[in-house]
C-alpha positions in Angstrom: 93.7 123.4 91.8 93.3 121.3 89.1 90.6 118.2 90.3 92.7 115.3 90.3 94.9 117.7 92.9 91.8 118.1 95.1 91.0 114.5 95.2 94.6 114.0 95.8 95.2 116.4 98.2 91.4 115.0 100.2 92.5 111.3 100.6 96.0 113.0 101.9 93.7 114.5 104.2 91.8 112.2 105.2 94.5 110.0 105.5 96.1 111.7 107.8 93.2 112.0 109.9 92.5 108.2 110.2 96.0 107.3 111.1 96.2 110.4 113.8 92.2 108.6 115.3 94.0 104.9 114.8 96.9 106.8 117.0 95.0 108.0 119.9 95.8 111.7 119.0 92.1 112.5 118.7 91.9 111.2 122.2 90.0 107.3 123.0 89.4 104.6 120.5 87.1 102.1 121.0 87.8 98.5 119.4 84.4 98.7 116.9 85.5 102.2 116.0 88.8 101.7 115.0 87.7 98.4 113.0 85.7 101.2 110.7 89.1 103.4 111.1 90.8 100.6 109.8 88.6 99.3 107.1 88.5 103.2 105.9 92.5 103.4 105.8 92.5 100.7 103.9 89.9 102.2 101.4 91.8 106.0 101.6 94.9 104.3 100.6 93.3 102.7 97.6 91.3 105.6 96.4 94.8 107.6 97.1 96.5 105.4 94.8 93.9 105.4 92.1 93.0 109.0 91.9 96.1 110.5 90.4 
């Protein structure tokens, strides 16, 4: 797998994790953690769009 494919795969997994976290699939999430996850999700989507 090329480095670019690895980067893309990483960001896809990161987005899936953060979306699951925000949807409550991984247990309760407090407001502070929710805000941090939302920011991280925005950044991950930008990184995915720019990496490939």
